[in-house]
MMTF fields as JSON, N, C-alpha, C and O atoms, coordinates in Angstrom:
{
  "mmtfVersion": "1.0.0",
  "mmtfProducer": "UNKNOWN",
  "numBonds": 215,
  "numAtoms": 216,
  "numGroups": 54,
  "numChains": 1,
  "numModels": 1,
  "chainsPerModel": [1],
  "groupsPerChain": [54],
  "chainIdList": ["A"],
  "bondAtomList": [4, 2, 8, 6, 12, 10, 16, 14, 20, 18, 24, 22, 28, 26, 32, 30, 36, 34, 40, 38, 44, 42, 48, 46, 52, 50, 56, 54, 60, 58, 64, 62, 68, 66, 72, 70, 76, 74, 80, 78, 84, 82, 88, 86, 92, 90, 96, 94, 100, 98, 104, 102, 108, 106, 112, 110, 116, 114, 120, 118, 124, 122, 128, 126, 132, 130, 136, 134, 140, 138, 144, 142, 148, 146, 152, 150, 156, 154, 160, 158, 164, 162, 168, 166, 172, 170, 176, 174, 180, 178, 184, 182, 188, 186, 192, 190, 196, 194, 200, 198, 204, 202, 208, 206, 212, 210],
  "bondOrderList": [1, 1, 1, 1, 1, 1, 1, 1, 1, 1, 1, 1, 1, 1, 1, 1, 1, 1, 1, 1, 1, 1, 1, 1, 1, 1, 1, 1, 1, 1, 1, 1, 1, 1, 1, 1, 1, 1, 1, 1, 1, 1, 1, 1, 1, 1, 1, 1, 1, 1, 1, 1, 1],
  "groupList": [{"groupName": "MET", "atomNameList": ["N", "CA", "C", "O"], "elementList": ["N", "C", "C", "O"], "formalChargeList": [0, 0, 0, 0], "bondAtomList": [1, 0, 2, 1, 3, 2], "bondOrderList": [1, 1, 2], "singleLetterCode": "M", "chemCompType": "L-PEPTIDE LINKING"}, {"groupName": "ASN", "atomNameList": ["N", "CA", "C", "O"], "elementList": ["N", "C", "C", "O"], "formalChargeList": [0, 0, 0, 0], "bondAtomList": [1, 0, 2, 1, 3, 2], "bondOrderList": [1, 1, 2], "singleLetterCode": "N", "chemCompType": "L-PEPTIDE LINKING"}, {"groupName": "ASP", "atomNameList": ["N", "CA", "C", "O"], "elementList": ["N", "C", "C", "O"], "formalChargeList": [0, 0, 0, 0], "bondAtomList": [1, 0, 2, 1, 3, 2], "bondOrderList": [1, 1, 2], "singleLetterCode": "D", "chemCompType": "L-PEPTIDE LINKING"}, {"groupName": "PHE", "atomNameList": ["N", "CA", "C", "O"], "elementList": ["N", "C", "C", "O"], "formalChargeList": [0, 0, 0, 0], "bondAtomList": [1, 0, 2, 1, 3, 2], "bondOrderList": [1, 1, 2], "singleLetterCode": "F", "chemCompType": "L-PEPTIDE LINKING"}, {"groupName": "LYS", "atomNameList": ["N", "CA", "C", "O"], "elementList": ["N", "C", "C", "O"], "formalChargeList": [0, 0, 0, 0], "bondAtomList": [1, 0, 2, 1, 3, 2], "bondOrderList": [1, 1, 2], "singleLetterCode": "K", "chemCompType": "L-PEPTIDE LINKING"}, {"groupName": "LEU", "atomNameList": ["N", "CA", "C", "O"], "elementList": ["N", "C", "C", "O"], "formalChargeList": [0, 0, 0, 0], "bondAtomList": [1, 0, 2, 1, 3, 2], "bondOrderList": [1, 1, 2], "singleLetterCode": "L", "chemCompType": "L-PEPTIDE LINKING"}, {"groupName": "ILE", "atomNameList": ["N", "CA", "C", "O"], "elementList": ["N", "C", "C", "O"], "formalChargeList": [0, 0, 0, 0], "bondAtomList": [1, 0, 2, 1, 3, 2], "bondOrderList": [1, 1, 2], "singleLetterCode": "I", "chemCompType": "L-PEPTIDE LINKING"}, {"groupName": "THR", "atomNameList": ["N", "CA", "C", "O"], "elementList": ["N", "C", "C", "O"], "formalChargeList": [0, 0, 0, 0], "bondAtomList": [1, 0, 2, 1, 3, 2], "bondOrderList": [1, 1, 2], "singleLetterCode": "T", "chemCompType": "L-PEPTIDE LINKING"}, {"groupName": "GLY", "atomNameList": ["N", "CA", "C", "O"], "elementList": ["N", "C", "C", "O"], "formalChargeList": [0, 0, 0, 0], "bondAtomList": [1, 0, 2, 1, 3, 2], "bondOrderList": [1, 1, 2], "singleLetterCode": "G", "chemCompType": "PEPTIDE LINKING"}, {"groupName": "SER", "atomNameList": ["N", "CA", "C", "O"], "elementList": ["N", "C", "C", "O"], "formalChargeList": [0, 0, 0, 0], "bondAtomList": [1, 0, 2, 1, 3, 2], "bondOrderList": [1, 1, 2], "singleLetterCode": "S", "chemCompType": "L-PEPTIDE LINKING"}, {"groupName": "VAL", "atomNameList": ["N", "CA", "C", "O"], "elementList": ["N", "C", "C", "O"], "formalChargeList": [0, 0, 0, 0], "bondAtomList": [1, 0, 2, 1, 3, 2], "bondOrderList": [1, 1, 2], "singleLetterCode": "V", "chemCompType": "L-PEPTIDE LINKING"}, {"groupName": "ALA", "atomNameList": ["N", "CA", "C", "O"], "elementList": ["N", "C", "C", "O"], "formalChargeList": [0, 0, 0, 0], "bondAtomList": [1, 0, 2, 1, 3, 2], "bondOrderList": [1, 1, 2], "singleLetterCode": "A", "chemCompType": "L-PEPTIDE LINKING"}, {"groupName": "PRO", "atomNameList": ["N", "CA", "C", "O"], "elementList": ["N", "C", "C", "O"], "formalChargeList": [0, 0, 0, 0], "bondAtomList": [1, 0, 2, 1, 3, 2], "bondOrderList": [1, 1, 2], "singleLetterCode": "P", "chemCompType": "L-PEPTIDE LINKING"}, {"groupName": "GLN", "atomNameList": ["N", "CA", "C", "O"], "elementList": ["N", "C", "C", "O"], "formalChargeList": [0, 0, 0, 0], "bondAtomList": [1, 0, 2, 1, 3, 2], "bondOrderList": [1, 1, 2], "singleLetterCode": "Q", "chemCompType": "L-PEPTIDE LINKING"}, {"groupName": "GLU", "atomNameList": ["N", "CA", "C", "O"], "elementList": ["N", "C", "C", "O"], "formalChargeList": [0, 0, 0, 0], "bondAtomList": [1, 0, 2, 1, 3, 2], "bondOrderList": [1, 1, 2], "singleLetterCode": "E", "chemCompType": "L-PEPTIDE LINKING"}],
  "groupTypeList": [0, 1, 2, 3, 4, 5, 4, 6, 6, 5, 7, 6, 5, 7, 8, 5, 6, 3, 9, 3, 10, 3, 6, 6, 5, 11, 3, 10, 5, 12, 7, 13, 14, 14, 12, 7, 6, 6, 4, 4, 12, 9, 1, 6, 5, 14, 14, 10, 9, 4, 9, 5, 4, 4],
  "groupIdList": [1, 2, 3, 4, 5, 6, 7, 8, 9, 10, 11, 12, 13, 14, 15, 16, 17, 18, 19, 20, 21, 22, 23, 24, 25, 26, 27, 28, 29, 30, 31, 32, 33, 34, 35, 36, 37, 38, 39, 40, 41, 42, 43, 44, 45, 46, 47, 48, 49, 50, 51, 52, 53, 54],
  "secStructList": [7, 2, 2, 2, 2, 2, 2, 2, 2, 2, 2, 2, 2, 2, 2, 2, 2, 2, 2, 2, 2, 2, 2, 2, 2, 2, 2, 2, 1, 7, 7, 7, 7, 7, 7, 7, 7, 7, 7, 7, 7, 7, 1, 2, 2, 2, 2, 2, 2, 2, 2, 2, 2, 7],
  "xCoordList": [0.824, 0.0, 0.866, 0.525, 1.984, 2.871, 3.487, 3.705, 3.771, 4.315, 3.326, 3.717, 2.062, 1.03, 0.904, 0.796, 0.916, 0.819, 2.034, 1.905, 3.21, 4.425, 4.36, 4.772, 3.848, 3.716, 2.728, 2.971, 1.631, 0.637, 1.238, 1.053, 1.96, 2.572, 3.617, 3.672, 4.445, 5.467, 4.838, 5.342, 3.756, 3.066, 2.513, 2.649, 1.898, 1.336, 2.449, 2.314, 3.545, 4.645, 5.306, 5.617, 5.523, 6.127, 5.192, 5.654, 3.895, 2.935, 2.965, 2.918, 3.044, 3.116, 4.409, 4.397, 5.515, 6.797, 6.783, 7.199, 6.311, 6.263, 5.325, 5.623, 4.2, 3.274, 3.877, 3.712, 4.574, 5.222, 6.333, 6.524, 7.065, 8.123, 7.525, 8.049, 6.439, 5.827, 5.189, 5.207, 4.634, 4.068, 5.173, 5.01, 6.293, 7.416, 7.968, 8.287, 8.085, 8.56, 7.622, 8.077, 6.333, 5.372, 5.556, 5.354, 5.933, 6.143, 7.521, 7.689, 8.506, 9.877, 10.137, 10.755, 9.676, 9.969, 9.183, 7.984, 9.844, 9.14, 8.244, 8.514, 7.19, 6.315, 6.846, 7.356, 6.727, 7.205, 6.023, 5.139, 6.034, 4.964, 5.436, 6.492, 4.655, 5.004, 4.519, 3.411, 5.336, 4.905, 3.762, 3.738, 2.828, 1.708, 2.119, 2.648, 1.878, 2.251, 0.984, 0.036, 0.987, -0.151, 0.194, 1.082, -0.524, -0.265, -1.226, -2.438, -0.658, -1.5, -2.067, -1.37, -3.329, -3.932, -3.228, -2.904, -3.002, -2.272, -3.194, -2.787, -4.431, -5.352, -6.746, -6.97, -7.661, -9.007, -9.769, -10.499, -9.599, -10.317, -9.92, -10.774, -8.645, -8.196, -8.713, -9.047, -8.782, -9.314, -10.787, -11.22, -11.552, -12.983, -13.146, -14.003, -12.328, -12.398, -12.074, -12.734, -11.059, -10.678, -11.774, -12.055, -12.396, -13.446, -14.695, -15.407, -14.958, -16.106, -15.856, -16.795, -14.607, -14.281, -14.501, -14.855, -14.288, -14.484, -15.95, -16.361],
  "yCoordList": [-1.196, 0.0, 1.257, 2.246, 1.223, 2.382, 2.644, 3.797, 1.576, 1.723, 2.459, 3.311, 2.125, 2.757, 4.245, 5.072, 4.588, 5.992, 6.776, 7.922, 6.158, 6.817, 7.081, 8.145, 6.126, 6.308, 7.425, 8.222, 7.492, 8.556, 9.919, 10.866, 10.019, 11.298, 11.716, 12.884, 10.78, 11.104, 11.505, 12.399, 10.859, 11.213, 12.631, 13.399, 12.977, 14.322, 15.363, 16.409, 15.091, 16.055, 16.26, 17.393, 15.192, 15.361, 16.1, 16.885, 15.868, 16.613, 18.094, 18.926, 18.427, 19.836, 20.487, 21.619, 19.772, 20.333, 20.598, 21.671, 19.635, 19.838, 20.973, 21.746, 21.075, 22.155, 23.517, 24.471, 23.62, 24.885, 25.229, 26.398, 24.224, 24.485, 25.056, 26.028, 24.469, 24.972, 26.341, 27.164, 26.601, 27.926, 28.971, 30.059, 28.651, 29.582, 29.82, 30.956, 28.771, 28.932, 29.807, 30.579, 29.698, 30.512, 31.995, 32.835, 32.317, 33.721, 34.22, 35.401, 33.337, 33.763, 33.905, 34.881, 32.951, 32.994, 34.113, 34.258, 34.9, 36.001, 35.485, 34.454, 36.218, 35.87, 36.548, 37.667, 35.874, 36.438, 37.006, 36.278, 38.308, 38.97, 39.279, 39.882, 38.867, 39.16, 40.566, 40.951, 41.322, 42.681, 42.63, 41.79, 43.545, 43.597, 44.403, 45.508, 43.854, 44.503, 45.065, 44.331, 46.349, 47.004, 47.167, 47.936, 46.431, 46.457, 47.428, 47.38, 48.3, 49.238, 48.526, 47.744, 48.799, 48.138, 48.546, 49.715, 47.556, 47.837, 47.932, 48.428, 47.456, 47.594, 47.954, 48.053, 48.145, 48.619, 47.587, 47.941, 46.306, 45.256, 45.222, 45.044, 45.39, 45.415, 46.643, 46.569, 47.763, 48.983, 48.802, 49.193, 48.208, 47.978, 47.005, 47.204, 45.951, 44.971, 45.615, 45.342, 46.464, 47.132, 48.076, 48.162, 48.785, 49.718, 48.977, 49.474, 47.779, 47.011, 46.435, 46.281, 46.122, 45.608, 46.671, 46.358, 47.938, 49.03, 49.268, 50.145],
  "zCoordList": [0.0, 0.0, 0.0, -0.65, 0.727, 0.764, -0.598, -0.97, -1.352, -2.693, -3.601, -4.399, -3.472, -4.29, -3.96, -4.866, -2.674, -2.269, -2.759, -3.19, -2.692, -3.155, -4.656, -5.12, -5.407, -6.852, -7.173, -8.079, -6.448, -6.66, -6.362, -7.126, -5.248, -4.862, -5.887, -6.271, -6.332, -7.333, -8.659, -9.339, -9.029, -10.269, -10.198, -11.15, -9.089, -8.915, -8.916, -9.551, -8.212, -8.148, -9.509, -9.875, -10.26, -11.581, -12.525, -13.353, -12.422, -13.233, -12.919, -13.825, -11.643, -11.25, -11.733, -12.218, -11.601, -12.032, -13.532, -13.969, -14.333, -15.775, -16.158, -17.069, -15.473, -15.808, -15.466, -16.226, -14.33, -13.978, -14.961, -15.297, -15.423, -16.407, -17.684, -18.229, -18.17, -19.396, -19.195, -20.111, -18.033, -17.76, -17.736, -18.288, -17.101, -17.055, -18.456, -18.807, -19.257, -20.631, -21.449, -22.293, -21.213, -21.954, -21.654, -22.53, -20.434, -20.086, -20.485, -20.79, -20.487, -20.753, -22.247, -22.672, -23.053, -24.476, -25.147, -24.908, -25.979, -26.651, -27.769, -28.385, -28.008, -29.119, -30.365, -30.306, -31.48, -32.731, -33.501, -33.952, -33.636, -34.358, -35.768, -35.96, -36.747, -38.126, -38.467, -38.092, -39.169, -39.532, -40.548, -41.447, -40.376, -41.308, -42.538, -42.418, -43.692, -44.94, -45.585, -45.863, -45.811, -46.45, -47.923, -48.29, -48.752, -50.187, -50.857, -50.646, -51.661, -52.401, -53.627, -54.275, -53.941, -55.107, -56.403, -56.614, -57.258, -58.492, -59.715, -60.765, -59.574, -60.707, -60.2, -58.993, -61.113, -60.765, -59.942, -59.015, -60.282, -59.569, -58.09, -57.221, -57.809, -56.41, -55.68, -54.498, -56.37, -55.743, -55.386, -54.302, -56.298, -56.045, -54.886, -54.024, -54.857, -53.789, -52.44, -51.437, -52.429, -51.183, -50.717, -49.522, -51.654, -51.261, -50.761, -49.887, -51.323, -50.852, -49.447, -48.666, -49.132, -47.799, -46.727, -45.591, -47.105, -46.145, -46.001, -45.241]
}
């Protein structure tokens, strides 16, 4: 019975440690933001499409 309790406790502790590691990594690692590119319309069809989106 003691072996079973020890396994349960170790399982819970390792789960907590791994979850804290991933939470810390989520805060430490920077997010990569891609720059937004604004393309000017090159023909009439693109201009009409852009004006309809607005």
